[in-house]
C-alpha positions in Angstrom: -7.4 -7.7 -19.8 -8.3 -4.8 -22.0 -6.1 -1.7 -21.9 -7.9 1.4 -20.7 -7.6 4.8 -22.2 -4.3 6.5 -21.3 -3.8 10.2 -21.1 -0.3 11.7 -21.4 1.3 11.9 -18.0 4.4 13.6 -16.9 6.5 13.5 -13.7 6.5 15.8 -10.7 4.3 18.4 -12.5 1.3 16.3 -11.5 2.1 16.6 -7.8 -0.5 18.8 -6.0 0.1 21.1 -3.1 -0.2 19.5 0.4 -3.6 19.6 2.0 -4.2 22.4 4.6 -3.0 21.4 8.1 -6.5 21.4 9.5 -7.8 19.1 6.8 -4.8 16.8 7.2 -5.4 16.5 11.0 -9.0 15.7 10.4 -8.2 13.0 7.9 -5.6 11.5 10.3 -8.2 11.4 13.1 -10.8 9.9 10.9 -8.4 7.1 9.8 -7.3 6.4 13.4 -10.9 6.2 14.6 -11.7 3.7 11.8 -8.6 1.7 12.7 -9.8 1.4 16.3 -13.1 0.0 15.0 -11.6 -2.4 12.5 -12.5 -5.6 14.5 -16.1 -4.4 15.0 -16.7 -2.7 11.6 -14.2 -4.0 9.1 -16.3 -3.0 6.1 -16.5 0.6 7.3 -12.8 0.7 8.2 -11.6 -0.6 4.8 -14.1 1.3 2.7 -12.9 4.5 4.4 -9.2 3.5 3.8 -10.0 2.8 0.2 -11.5 6.2 -0.3 -8.6 7.9 1.3 -6.1 5.8 -0.8 -7.8 6.6 -4.1 -7.9 10.3 -3.1 -4.1 10.1 -2.6 -3.6 8.5 -6.1 -5.8 11.2 -7.7 -4.0 14.0 -5.8 -0.7 12.9 -7.4 -1.9 11.8 -10.8 -5.4 13.2 -11.6 -8.7 11.4 -12.0 -8.6 7.7 -12.4 -11.7 7.6 -14.6 -11.1 5.6 -17.8 -7.7 4.4 -16.7 -6.3 0.9 -16.2 -5.5 0.2 -12.5 -3.8 -3.0 -11.3 -4.5 -3.7 -7.6 -1.8 -6.2 -6.4 -2.6 -8.0 -3.1 -5.8 -6.1 -2.6 -7.5 -8.8 -0.5 -11.3 -8.9 -0.7 -11.4 -6.0 -3.1 -12.2 -2.8 -1.2 -9.6 -0.8 -3.2 -10.6 -2.3 -6.6 -14.2 -1.5 -5.8 -13.4 2.2 -5.0 -11.3 2.6 -8.2 -14.2 1.1 -10.2 -16.7 3.4 -8.5 -14.7 6.4 -9.8 -14.7 5.1 -13.4 -11.4 3.2 -13.6 -10.9 -0.2 -15.2 -9.5 -1.8 -12.1 -8.4 -5.4 -11.7 -7.5 -7.3 -8.6 -4.6 -9.8 -8.3 -4.5 -11.6 -5.0 -2.2 -14.5 -4.2 -4.3 -16.0 -1.3 -7.7 -17.3 -2.4 -8.8 -17.1 1.3 -8.3 -13.4 1.3 -10.7 -12.9 -1.5 -13.7 -13.6 0.7 -17.1 -14.9 -0.3 -17.8 -12.3 -3.0 -14.6 -11.2 -4.7 -14.8 -8.5 -7.3 -15.7 -9.6 -10.8 -12.6 -10.6 -12.7 -10.4 -11.1 -9.7 -7.4 -13.2 -10.4 -5.4 -15.5 -8.0 -1.9 -14.6 -8.9 1.6 -14.3 -7.3 2.8 -10.7 -7.0 6.3 -11.9 -8.1 4.9 -13.1 -11.4 1.8 -11.2 -12.5 0.0 -12.6 -15.6 0.2 -9.3 -17.4 2.1 -7.9 -20.3 4.7 -5.1 -19.8 3.3 -1.6 -19.3 -0.4 -2.5 -19.2 -1.3 -0.3 -16.2 -1.7 3.4 -15.9 -1.6 3.0 -12.1 -0.3 0.0 -10.1 -1.5 -0.1 -6.6 -0.2 -2.1 -3.6 -1.5 -1.5 -0.1 0.2 -3.2 2.9 1.8 -6.0 0.9 5.5 -5.3 1.0 5.9 -6.4 4.6 4.4 -9.8 3.7 6.9 -10.7 0.9 10.3 -12.2 1.4 11.9 -10.3 -1.5 10.5 -6.8 -1.6 12.8 -5.7 -4.4 11.6 -8.4 -6.8 8.0 -7.7 -5.9 8.6 -4.0 -6.6 10.3 -4.8 -9.9 7.2 -6.7 -11.0 5.0 -3.6 -10.1 7.3 -1.5 -12.2 7.2 -3.9 -15.1 3.4 -3.9 -15.5 3.3 -0.1 -15.2 3.5 2.0 -18.4 6.4 4.5 -18.8 5.2 7.7 -17.0 2.6 5.7 -15.0 2.1 5.9 -11.2 3.0 3.2 -8.7 1.4 3.4 -5.2 3.1 1.3 -2.5 2.4 1.4 1.2 3.6 -0.9 3.9 3.7 -1.2 7.7 7.3 -0.8 8.7 8.5 -3.2 11.4 9.4 -0.7 14.1 6.0 1.1 13.9 3.5 0.6 16.7 1.6 -1.8 14.4 4.7 -3.5 13.0 3.9 -6.9 14.6 0.3 -6.7 13.3 -2.0 -8.7 15.6 0.7 -9.2 18.2 1.8 -5.6 18.2 3.1 -3.6 20.1 4.7 -6.5 21.9 6.9 -7.2 18.9 9.2 -4.5 20.4 10.1 -7.2 23.0 10.8 -9.8 20.4 8.6 -11.6 17.8 8.5 -15.0 19.6 7.6 -13.5 22.9 4.9 -11.4 21.2 3.4 -14.4 19.4 3.4 -16.5 22.6 1.6 -13.7 24.5 -1.0 -13.5 21.7 -1.6 -17.2 21.9 -2.0 -17.1 25.7 -4.4 -14.2 25.5 -6.6 -15.4 22.6 -6.2 -19.2 22.8 -5.4 -19.4 19.1 -2.3 -19.2 16.8 -1.5 -15.8 15.4 -2.1 -15.3 11.7 1.4 -14.0 11.1 4.8 -15.6 11.7 8.0 -13.5 11.3 10.1 -14.9 8.5 7.2 -16.8 6.9 4.3 -14.4 6.0 5.6 -11.3 7.9 9.0 -9.6 7.4 10.9 -6.9 9.2 10.9 -4.1 6.5 12.5 -0.8 7.5 12.1 2.6 6.0 15.7 3.6 5.7 16.9 0.6 3.6 13.7 0.7 1.5 14.2 4.3 0.6 17.9 3.7 -0.3 16.9 0.8 -2.5 14.2 2.8 -4.2 16.4 5.7 -4.9 19.1 3.5 -6.3 16.9 2.2 -9.1 17.1 3.7 -12.5 13.6 2.6 -13.7 11.5 4.7 -11.3 11.5 8.2 -9.8 10.5 8.7 -6.1 7.8 11.4 -6.2 6.9 11.3 -2.5 7.6 9.4 0.7 5.3 10.2 3.5 3.2 8.8 6.3 0.1 7.2 4.9 -2.1 7.2 8.0 -0.9 10.5 9.4 -1.3 13.0 6.5 -0.6 15.9 8.8 3.0 14.8 9.3 3.7 15.3 5.6 7.1 14.3 4.2 9.2 15.9 7.0 9.0 12.9 9.4 10.4 10.6 6.7 13.6 12.6 6.5 14.5 12.0 10.2 16.4 8.7 10.6 15.4 6.6 13.6 12.3 8.7 14.4 10.7 7.8 11.1 10.8 4.1 11.8 8.4 4.6 14.7 6.4 7.7 14.1 5.6 7.2 10.4 3.5 4.1 11.4 2.9 3.2 7.7 5.1 4.4 4.8 3.5 5.6 1.5 5.7 5.7 -1.5 4.5 7.5 -4.7 6.7 6.3 -7.6 6.7 7.1 -11.3 8.0 4.7 -13.9 10.8 6.4 -15.9 10.4 6.7 -19.7 12.0 3.9 -21.6 
């Protein structure tokens, strides 16, 4: 993979002011409506999510044009496609060939997120959307994201926390009554096995422990921790133990790799 042009980047100085409340509420409603239409219009849903996600990256780190972006676990490539549309040299690394679909992005690589086939510091931006809850060892996975990001580079990580309304994925919100009960209910209602099994390809990741683990690291700086799908909530909700585990819905972490 060819290294893209890098521009000097600093730390928190690149954080922009929060969006006006009205714009944030509109964005939240737009995302929620798309989420409700996911089954009927997956292309529309994920294309919208990709646009919002790249908007978030650029809000914290400037234009992605001409920069190297590594999309880890990006499925069929909606995020990679949006980064490329904005001029980035974006590359998709997906561990499950079935998730790539019939027409994966050019240059897509089947690779384990624990061991990416990349040299150290190759990426200006490392991007991971809704992967952390699907790996058994989140800290090792995060360490690999950090390794491939250049010093001063940005790391975007979002995940669906277990106690959010969508924590059980296709068998939510019944996961609040227990994973096995929720899976059994899904099978009775649909007549098919759920895609996810707790402890195999879905894990109970919580916000509080994740934040403590991130803050304890000396190789990254936490720039922002906020609700991804509810922009209007800002960072305040993440500061409230207990409530954040339910209300945040999906946690977005903006991290910056520390200088070597």
